[in-house]
N, C-alpha and C positions, 0 to 999 in steps of 0.2 A: 287290696287290689281287685278284689271281684268289683267292688263299685267306680274303680277306671276306667277299664276295659268296657263299658257303653258308652264311655265320655271320647274316649280312643275310636273307635267305632263311627261315633257322630262325626267328629272331627275328619277323618280320617280322607271323604270325598272332598272337604273344601280345601284342605293342606295341598293334596292332590295338584286341583285342579289348579290352586296360585301357583304351585312349582311350575305346572308347565306353560301357566300364561305367562311367565315373567323370560322364558327362553326364548331366545329369536326364534322367530318362522323364517328361513330362507324359500320365499315365492319363487319358485321357476321364472326368468327372463320372458320366457312369451308367453305364459298368462299373466302377467303385469304389461306386458305389449297388448296383451290382447284387450284387458279390463278400459286401458288406455283409450283404445282404440271404440270401445264399443258407451264410453262416457258421454263423448260426444252426440251420440242419435237422440234426436229433437223427442222430447217422451209423449206419449199419446195425449192427445186435449181430450180436456175433463170434460165429460157431458152431464148438466145438469138431468137429474132423470124424476120428473114429477110426477111421471104416470106411463100407460103404457103407448100411448100415442107419442109424446116424446120420444122416446126410444126408439121408433121405428121409424120417425122423421127426421133423418140428419138433413142440415143446412149445407148447400154445394160448399162453402165455405172448412165445414166439418169433414165433407168429405175429401177435399182435396188434400187439407192439412193431415188428413191418417194419411192418404196414396203417400205424400211426401214424405212422411217418419218412414212408413215400411219403405219406401225404396232406398234413400237413409238409411237404416238398419240393416238393410241387403247389401249396399256398396258397403260397408264395412265389416259385410259378415264378411265378404269374397276376400276385401284386401288383407284381412289378417287371416286367412285362411288358406287363399294362393300365395305364395312368395313370388316378386319381381322377378325371378329370375330360379332356375330347376337347376336343382344339386346335382352335382358330380355324380354320384352313385347312379341315378338314372340315366345318366349318357353312357354310362360303362355299360348297364343292365342293354340299352339298344343294340348298344356294339354286340355284346354275346348275344344277341337273340339274330341280328344279324347275322352271326356267323350260325349262327343253328338252322336258319332259313336255308347259306350260304348252301352248308353239308346236306339237307334234303334234297335242294333243288339238281346238286351231283350225283345223289342215290336211287333220285325219284329216274335221270338218266340212264343209270345204268340199270334200274329197275325195268324199264323200254326195253334197252338194249339185249336184254337177257330173255325177252318174251317175257316176261313173268308179269307182269300188269291185269292180263284176265283171268288168272290163276284164282282168283276170291271172285265169285260171284253175286256176295252180296254185300249190302252197305249195312254194317252194323258199330256204330257210334261209340257204347258203352259196354255190350256184350260184345264186340269183338275186337278188344282189347288184348284178349287171353285166347292160345291159339288151340287144335285139337287136342287133349292129353289123351285120349285112347284109339284104341284099332276102329271100334266102331264111328268114331267121330271124325278117322281122317279117312274112313270108307265112306261117309255121308259127305264131308268134302267133295273128294275124287270124283265120287256122281252129280254134282252137282257141275263138276267141273268137263264131265265128260259129256254133257247136255248142252257146251257152248261150242260157237262154230268153230272157234279156235281147235279142239279137241278134233272134230269132226277131220276138218280139211288139213291141219298139220301136224296133230299129233294122236294118232285113231292105236299109235304101238308103247306112250308112254307108259313107262312103269311107276309105281308108288310112289318108292324110292325118287325117282326124278319129279314128282307130280313135289314131294316133299322139298326138292330144292330151290322152286320159280317161287313156290306158296308161302316159305319163310321170308325169300326176295320180297314179296309186295306185302306181306305181316309186315316185317320191321320198316318197312315206308310207311307202312297207313300208322305204326306206333309210334313213328317219330315224326309226325305230324302230329300227333296225340299231343306229343311232350313238348310241342312248338306252344301250341295253344293252351298248355297250361303253365306253363313256364313263363310266358309272355302277358298271360289274363293273371294269373296271382298278383305275382308282384305289382303290376297294372294297379288292382285295386288297393293293395297296401301304401304305395308310393303319395296315391292320390287322398288317401284318406289320413295319413302321415303327412300331410303338408308339404310333401316335399318338391312336388310339381307345380308348375304355373297355369294361369287358365287357358294361355294358347294351345299350349304344348300337352295340357292332360285333354284336348279336345282330339288335339292328332292322335293322340295316341288311344283312343277310345276310337277312332275312322282305322286303324292301324287294326286293332284287334278286332272289328267288324271284315276289315282284307282279312283276316286269317279263316275268320270261318267260311267264308264267300268260297277262298280255296279249296277248303273242306268239301265245300257241297259242288262247285267244280271240278275235284278229281274223283267224283262217285260219276257227276256228268260224261266224263268223257269217258273214265272205264264203260259202261252203262252203254256207250256207241257200237265198243266192242261185242257186246255180246248177245247183238240181234241180226237173227239173216237177215230181215229187209234192207237193212242199207248196206249189203254187198251185194254185187251183182256176181253175176254163177260164173265160176272158178275165180273171183278173185284172190287175195289175200287177207285175212280176218285181220284186225288192225282198228286201232279207233279212229273215231271223225279227227282230220289234220284240224277243224277249225274247233274242237274240243279242247285238242292239246295244243293249238298258240293259246286259247284263253285261259287252262290252265297253268301256260309257263310263264305269259305275261302278269297273269298277276301277282304270281310268286316274283318275278324281277319285279314287277310295283312294291310290293308287300317288303322287298329287301332292301331295295332303294330309301323308302319311307324310313325305314329301322335304321340303316346307315347313315343317311345325311340328316335326319334327326338325332341321333347319338352326336355325333361330328358337329353339330350347332352349338350342343348343348352345351361340350368341355370348349369349344370356343368361346363363347360368351364368358364362361366363366374365367378363362386365361384372361379375356381382354380387361374384364370387371376386374381383377384380379393386380394389375396395372394400369392404372388411367392416364399417365403419361406416354406410355409406349405407345397404348392402343389409338390413342390421338393423333401420332404421327401413324403409324397403317394405315386409320382408316383415312384420313387425309389424302394418301396416296390413292388406294382405291378410288374415293372421290374423283378422284383426277378425269373430267369426260374422254382422255384424250386411251383411258382405259377402257370404253365402252365395247371398242369394237372386237376386241380380247376376250372379254367375259361375257359378250352375247355369243362369240365363237365358241367358247365354252359349252353354254346351252344348247346349243344345236349340235353339237359332237355329240352330246349327250343321249337326243332323241335319235340323233344317227347311229347310235351305237346300239340304244335299243330295238329300232326300227332292224334293223343286220340282223339280230339277235331274232327275232318274232320271223325274220326271212329262214333263219333257220330251222325254225319249229317247224316252219310246211314242210323245209326239204326235209327235216327228220320224219314227219308225219307221212309222209310220202314215199317214203323209202328213194329219195333222188338220188342220195350220196352212192347205190348202187350202182348207178348208170354214169356214162362220158369220166372215165377215171383216170383224164387224164389230164394236164394243166399247162399253158392256157387255153390248149386249144380244146373244141367238144365236136368231137369224129376228124371232118375232114379241111373244117374252117375252126373260125375263132366262136361264133356260134351253127345252132344246129339248120337245117332249114328250114324257111319259114311255114311251110302249111305243118310244120310237125311241130313248133311252137304254139301256132295259132290253127288247132287239131278243132274242124268239127265235130268231132266224135265228145269233146267236152261240153259243147253246147245244147243247151235243154230250149231252147228258144229258134220257135222256126224263122224268126228274122236274123234270131243269130244276134241276140242284141246284151247277152251275156257272153258271148264271145272271150274276148277280152278278160276282164275277169275271173272265169273260170279257169280259161287254161292259166290262167297266172298262180292262183292258188288250187288247181286239181291237178296239172299237167305237169309231173316230175321234172319233163326236160326245161321250162318254161321256169320252174319254180327252181332249179338249180341255177339256172341264168340269170334270173334276178338277185338271188342269194351272193353269186361270183361280183355282179355290178356291184349292190349294196357293200359288198366285204371291200372294193376294191376303193368305193368313192372312201369311204371310214378311214382305212388307210392312207389314202390320199389327203385326207381333210386333216389328220393326226401328223402327217412329214408336215403335213402346210403353218401349222398350228408351232409344229418346234422350231420352223427354220423363223417365224412370226416372232416369235421370242426369244430366238438367240440373237439374230442380227439387226431386228430395228433398234435404231437408239431410243427411243422413248417408252418402250417396254424394257430395254435391260436397266434401265434408269427407275422405272415406278413398279415393276414385279418386286413385290417381296420375294426372299431367296425358299421362302419354305412352298413358295407358287414355279419358282422356276424347279425347284427340286423334286413338285409333283410332275411336270410338263417332262422330265425325263424318264418318271414312272410311265406316265401316260403313252410314251414313245417304245419304252422297251415293250410293257404288257403286249402293245398292236403289233409289233413284229413277233411275238410270240407266239399270237393267235394266227397271224398270216401263217406260221408254218404248221402251225397245229393243224390248221386248216386244210393246206396243199397236201401234207401229209396221210392226212383221213383219207384224202380223194383218193389219192394213188395207191393206198394200199387195201383198199376197200369196206373202210370203215372198220377197222380192226376195234375192238370195245377199248383199252385203254386209253387208246388215238381219242377216238367220238368221246369218251367221259370226261377227256382233256381238255378237249374244244370248245364242250358245252362251259366248264370251269373257266376256262379261261374268255369266254365271252364274262360271264357274272364278274370275274379279277378286270376285265377293260373297265366295265363300265362302272366299278369300284373306284378307279385309280380317276375316271373323270370326274365323279362325283366330289373326291379328294380333293381336286383340283380346282374344284369350282366350289367349293368348302374354303378353302383360303386365297381365294380372286374374288369373290364376290363378296360386295361389301352385307353386313346381317341386316335383319329386318328393323322396318321403321320402327316399331316398339323397343328396340335396346337401343339404336341408336337414341331417341327420342330420350330415356332412361337416362341415359350416359350423357346428354347435352342440359338436362337438366341436373347432373350430378345427383340423381334418386340414386344410385350404388355407386359405391364407394370397397375397397379392396378388405375396412374394418368392417363394413357392416355385411359382405358377400362371406366373409367367415364365420362373422357371431351369430347369423339368422339360424332360428332354432323355432320347428315345431309347424314352419309353416307361415311365421308369423312376417309380416312385411318388412323391408329392413327400412323402411323411410322413416317409421318412430325411433326406429334403433336408430339413425342418422339425429333425427332429431334433437335425442337423448344428449349425443355425445355433444354437438350443438351449444345447448341449453348450458354442459357443465362446461366446456370451454369459455 
């Protein structure tokens, strides 16, 4: 028995190796496709090495051959890593991020309306994530606020409990901003590394991440303008610069629009790719030249809604909603007196070169008039677009049903926004109405973008893939690990 044990001990590794080598190995499909992608890469040309001089002196043909080889390898790698279409989960994640930004924009408006934005006088992106924990820390924060112009001129009798209320409002707003950044950047990296994002979409996602970082900087830049005494005229109301406020608001709108639009585009491309025949019929209708006027009108309407919202930012920054609280009149007439609208008080040039634009951006009376004109123009444009889609025989015939439903949604949100704006003005900017009016502007822009996503043609890259039949319902469903669907299509074609 003792003589048998050494023999079994020597034979065990060989038996084990043969046993497992005989078992069928199931290599993941995406690895097989990646290997096929790299097999066609030209090998690097061999260089005969006779001495040191021959190694360092490459002929032009050898250098160009190596460059072509490297370029081919790079192209094959990118094709194997980035899919042709971005996956559905990425689209849902972008829509979640857009909803997150929507919420923080509304909460930021509440922070401004409650005059809580200047309660935190320092910018600490990391250590500021935690609020003060003890009485000594609260006293230190309160002393910093007591040195600000807002406390000296508006709140000299504020108590600690009142300070904590406005502090927590601003702290929640900043914490929400950190949450927006983390919940966007971390999943973005994971999706890109996992090969779930196409190459063009990866660039857009990185651009949105840059916008989020810029938004955080602009937020502090805006707040810092309300903490400096030299920015206020004697006896004026301490507030942040309306220019910086609009920059902060505009960046938030752009960030939200980019997330919302790209999320819609990803889901739309996946839906079109899942039913090629139906997609071709829909796209043929949208390609009709008689729809171009309607499609361009949607783009102009989106720009008009954005500009109107930014003019509302100037109204908010100048507290212009607290004057002329009637509609449609402003005082004794449709507009205030001309010398009030173009007052020399706001001009800083001796020759009056800046009279027009400074009154438009710094005079509360003219800022409110501009917002009224832009809002009326936007509402009129929505009515015209709805009428065009409803009574033009060509548009009724060519416009998809989803686009028709979106037009009704745009009209509904436009009417709601007008009602909220007039009510906010008549009731002297109450907190609930003012916050709802700000949310309504973003909701209206969202529905215009939704209408555009259902009416505009997809990007040229997707149309080319669809035309060349490089995407199909089967390839969209079978893509794994970010590998190009073209290889899967070739495999199916060869099998058939």
